[in-house]
matplotlib code that plots the C-alpha trace (Angstrom):
import matplotlib.pyplot as plt

x = [-1.3, -2.2, -5.5, -6.8, -6.5, -7.6, -4.5, -5.7, -8.9, -11.3, -9.9, -6.2, -7.2, -9.4, -6.7, -4.1, -6.1, -7.6, -4.1, -2.9, -5.9, -5.3, -1.7, -2.5, -5.2, -2.8, -0.2, -2.8, -4.5, -1.1, 0.2, -3.0, -3.3, -6.6, -5.8, -9.3, -9.4, -5.8, -6.5, -9.8, -8.0, -5.1, -7.5, -9.0, -5.5, -4.7, -7.8, -6.7, -3.2, -4.3, -6.8, -4.1, -1.8, -4.6, -5.6, -1.9, -2.4, -5.8, -6.4, -5.7, -2.4, -1.1, -2.0, -0.2, 2.7, 4.7, 4.7, 6.5, 9.7, 12.4, 16.1, 18.3, 19.4, 15.8, 15.5, 18.7, 17.6, 14.3, 15.8, 18.3, 15.4, 14.1, 17.1, 15.9, 14.2, 10.9, 11.0, 10.1, 7.8, 5.4, 3.3, 4.7, 5.9, 7.7, 5.5, 7.0, 6.1, 2.4, 1.5, 4.1, 7.4, 10.5, 11.6, 8.0, 7.7, 10.5, 8.8, 5.5, 7.4, 9.0, 5.7, 4.3, 7.2, 7.1, 3.3, 3.3, 6.0, 4.1, 0.9, 2.6, 4.5, 1.4, -0.5, 2.1, 2.7, 1.6, 1.8, 2.5, -0.8, -4.1, -3.7, -2.1, -2.3, -4.5, -1.4, 0.6, -0.7, 1.0, 4.5, 6.6, 6.5, 10.1, 9.4, 6.2, 8.2, 10.9, 8.2, 6.6, 9.9, 10.3, 6.7, 7.7, 11.0, 9.5, 7.0, 9.9, 11.1, 7.6, 7.4, 10.8, 9.4, 6.3, 8.6, 10.6, 7.4, 6.1, 9.4, 9.3, 5.8, 7.1, 10.1, 7.9, 5.5, 8.5, 9.2, 5.6, 4.6, 1.4, 1.3, -1.6, -4.2, -4.2, -4.5, -7.6, -9.4, -7.5, -6.6, -3.3, -2.3, -1.0, -0.5, -3.5, -1.7, -0.3, -3.6, -3.2, -5.7, -8.1, -10.4, -13.5, -12.4, -15.7, -14.3, -11.5, -13.8, -15.8, -12.7, -12.0, -15.4, -14.8, -11.3, -12.6, -15.5, -13.1, -10.9, -13.9, -15.1, -11.5, -10.2, -12.1, -15.7, -15.4, -13.6, -16.0, -19.0, -17.5, -16.8, -20.1]
y = [13.8, 11.8, 10.7, 8.4, 10.4, 9.5, 9.2, 7.1, 7.9, 5.2, 5.2, 4.6, 1.8, 0.1, 0.6, -1.0, -4.2, -4.5, -4.1, -7.0, -9.1, -8.2, -9.2, -12.5, -13.0, -12.2, -14.6, -17.4, -16.8, -16.4, -19.6, -21.6, -20.1, -18.4, -15.6, -14.1, -13.7, -12.6, -9.7, -8.8, -8.5, -6.6, -4.0, -3.6, -3.1, -0.6, 1.4, 1.3, 2.4, 5.3, 6.4, 6.2, 8.5, 11.0, 10.8, 11.5, 14.9, 15.9, 13.6, 13.6, 15.0, 11.5, 10.3, 13.0, 11.9, 14.8, 13.3, 10.2, 11.9, 12.0, 12.4, 9.4, 11.1, 11.1, 7.4, 6.6, 8.7, 7.0, 3.5, 4.5, 5.4, 1.9, 0.6, 2.6, 0.6, 2.5, 4.6, 8.2, 8.5, 5.8, 8.3, 11.7, 11.1, 13.4, 15.2, 13.0, 9.8, 10.5, 8.7, 6.6, 7.0, 7.8, 4.2, 3.1, 5.9, 4.4, 1.1, 2.7, 4.4, 1.1, -0.6, 2.1, 1.6, -2.2, -2.4, 0.2, -1.8, -5.0, -3.6, -1.7, -4.8, -6.9, -4.6, -5.5, -9.2, -12.4, -16.1, -17.1, -19.1, -17.3, -14.5, -11.1, -7.7, -5.1, -3.2, -6.1, -5.6, -2.2, -3.5, -6.1, -9.7, -9.6, -6.6, -8.1, -11.3, -9.3, -7.4, -10.7, -11.9, -8.6, -9.1, -12.4, -11.1, -8.0, -10.1, -11.8, -8.4, -7.6, -10.8, -9.8, -6.4, -8.0, -10.2, -7.2, -5.3, -8.2, -8.5, -4.7, -5.1, -7.8, -5.7, -2.7, -5.0, -6.2, -2.6, -2.1, -0.1, -1.4, -0.8, -3.1, -1.7, 1.8, 0.5, -1.3, 1.3, 4.4, 5.7, 6.1, 7.5, 11.0, 14.3, 16.4, 19.1, 16.5, 15.6, 15.6, 17.2, 14.5, 14.3, 12.1, 8.8, 8.5, 11.1, 8.8, 5.9, 8.1, 8.8, 5.0, 4.3, 6.8, 5.4, 1.8, 2.6, 4.1, 1.0, -1.2, 0.4, 0.7, -2.8, -4.9, -5.1, -8.2, -10.2, -9.1, -10.0, -13.4, -14.2, -13.1]
z = [29.5, 26.5, 24.9, 22.2, 19.0, 15.5, 13.3, 10.4, 8.4, 7.1, 3.6, 4.7, 7.0, 4.4, 1.7, 3.9, 4.5, 1.0, -0.4, 1.7, 0.6, -3.1, -3.0, -1.4, -4.0, -6.8, -5.5, -5.3, -8.6, -10.4, -8.9, -9.7, -13.2, -12.5, -14.8, -15.2, -11.4, -11.4, -13.8, -11.9, -8.6, -10.3, -11.6, -8.2, -6.7, -9.5, -8.5, -4.9, -5.6, -7.9, -5.3, -2.5, -4.5, -5.1, -1.4, -0.7, -2.2, -0.7, 2.2, 5.9, 7.2, 8.0, 4.5, 2.6, 0.4, 1.7, 5.2, 3.9, 2.9, 5.7, 5.7, 6.3, 9.5, 10.7, 10.0, 11.8, 14.8, 14.9, 14.8, 17.5, 19.8, 19.5, 21.5, 24.5, 27.2, 26.5, 23.4, 24.2, 21.2, 22.4, 24.3, 23.1, 19.6, 17.4, 14.9, 12.2, 14.1, 14.5, 11.3, 9.6, 11.4, 9.3, 8.9, 8.1, 5.6, 3.6, 3.7, 2.4, -0.4, -1.3, -1.4, -3.7, -6.1, -6.0, -6.4, -9.2, -11.0, -10.5, -11.9, -14.8, -16.0, -15.7, -18.1, -20.7, -19.7, -21.5, -20.8, -24.4, -24.4, -24.0, -21.4, -21.9, -20.3, -22.0, -23.2, -24.5, -28.0, -28.2, -27.7, -29.4, -28.4, -27.2, -25.0, -23.6, -22.7, -21.0, -19.0, -18.1, -16.7, -14.8, -13.5, -11.9, -10.6, -9.1, -7.2, -5.4, -4.3, -3.2, -1.1, 0.5, 1.4, 2.9, 5.0, 6.2, 7.0, 9.1, 10.9, 11.7, 13.1, 15.4, 16.5, 17.3, 19.2, 21.3, 22.1, 23.2, 20.1, 18.5, 14.8, 14.0, 16.4, 15.1, 11.5, 12.6, 14.8, 13.6, 17.1, 19.0, 22.4, 21.6, 23.5, 23.0, 21.0, 18.6, 16.9, 13.1, 10.7, 9.4, 6.4, 6.0, 4.6, 2.8, 0.3, -0.5, -1.1, -3.4, -5.4, -5.4, -6.9, -9.6, -10.4, -10.3, -12.6, -15.1, -15.0, -15.3, -18.6, -19.9, -19.3, -16.8, -18.1, -20.3, -17.6, -14.8, -16.9, -17.8, -14.1, -12.7]

ax = plt.figure().add_subplot(projection="3d")
ax.plot(x, y, z, "-o")
ax.set_aspect("equal")
plt.show()
């Protein structure tokens, strides 16, 4: 017997969709040269990422960073199960599949690395005209230029990862595994005994407000006041 069980807390769900919106906004503002908006959105994404990593230490069981590390063998086994007519873990998943499955965990870790690299290089980047990251003044012009090039290159890798992520969602959908629904409403059909330990997502949002406030006073205040 299975029942609808909460597997994603409110912070994780909000983080996921806000991260997607921020990346889309960064792509648009970067392409259109709207750099004040670009930096503002980037600071918001930075606050989200920092909070997500903190929540990965103290949050719900499915949000913990420790749950994202699986052996290559576990990933291969999971992918092999997808070739079955009806994967066994759709109703009675392995413990490791309750949140992010082993393959999805690798994707999440990849996104953490790519987004962290994008944000870090952006802090040191400059456009050789009027815009520069808040830390660009602390490095040489040559290093800042190299980091700016890496900033652009890394975004191409990030777009590739997004494409792979969307393809995976479609593949799982074809296998009757819904990845989008649980990330919207937080629930999934699970065996009663498989319910993960959850924490109130409002705590995560409280941490986010604290982190965002610190970033606002550290780097973002002048830009936000200018825009609004």
